[in-house]
C-alpha positions in Angstrom: 71.2 133.2 113.9 73.5 131.3 116.3 73.5 127.5 116.1 72.4 125.8 119.6 75.4 124.3 121.2 74.7 120.6 122.0 76.1 119.3 125.4 76.1 115.5 126.1 75.8 114.7 129.8 78.5 112.8 131.2 75.7 109.9 132.0 75.1 109.7 128.1 74.0 106.4 127.1 74.7 105.0 123.6 72.8 102.1 122.1 74.7 99.2 120.4 72.6 96.4 118.9 74.9 93.8 118.1 72.3 91.7 116.3 72.7 93.9 113.3 76.6 93.6 112.9 78.2 90.7 111.1 79.7 88.2 113.3 83.1 88.5 112.0 83.1 92.3 112.7 81.3 92.2 116.0 84.3 92.2 118.6 86.2 94.8 116.8 83.2 97.1 116.4 82.5 96.8 120.1 86.2 97.7 121.0 85.9 100.6 118.7 82.7 101.7 120.1 84.0 101.5 123.9 87.5 103.0 122.9 85.3 106.2 121.7 83.7 106.7 125.0 84.6 109.0 127.6 84.7 108.4 131.4 81.1 108.4 132.7 79.5 107.4 129.3 77.5 104.1 128.8 77.3 101.7 125.7 74.0 99.7 126.3 74.6 96.7 124.4 71.9 94.5 123.0 72.2 90.8 121.7 70.4 87.8 121.2 72.8 85.6 123.3 74.7 85.9 126.6 78.4 87.0 125.3 80.4 85.4 127.9 83.6 85.1 125.7 83.2 88.6 124.7 83.0 89.7 128.5 86.1 87.6 129.3 87.9 89.6 126.5 86.6 93.0 127.8 87.9 92.2 131.3 91.3 91.2 129.9 91.4 94.4 127.7 89.8 97.0 130.0 90.0 95.7 133.6 88.5 98.4 135.8 88.1 101.0 133.1 84.8 99.3 132.0 82.0 98.4 134.4 79.5 95.5 133.2 76.2 95.5 134.4 73.3 93.3 133.1 70.0 95.1 132.5 68.3 92.2 131.0 69.4 88.2 130.9 66.8 86.2 129.3 67.2 83.8 126.5 67.2 85.6 123.3 67.1 89.0 125.1 70.4 90.2 126.6 70.9 93.9 127.5 74.3 94.9 129.2 75.6 98.5 130.1 79.2 99.0 129.7 80.3 102.0 131.5 83.6 103.6 131.1 84.9 104.5 134.5 88.2 106.0 133.6 89.9 103.7 136.2 93.1 101.7 135.3 
């Protein structure tokens, strides 16, 4: 019996809950996750605080190659979509 072929949509959304990652590994884990995404894919980032220093680092590292959109921005509940655009 043939195995079904799984095809991921280019609009795939992958959750990343930073609250479960040790603080000393967080930024490296986030960069690694973003580096693994293809253009059109999204990492939905969840955290308990607004990661402004991280956003500055992402802008410096990826520039226009990653689009940053807040989905929720309340104290204790931050959700951000990082969309890989493939642009330089």
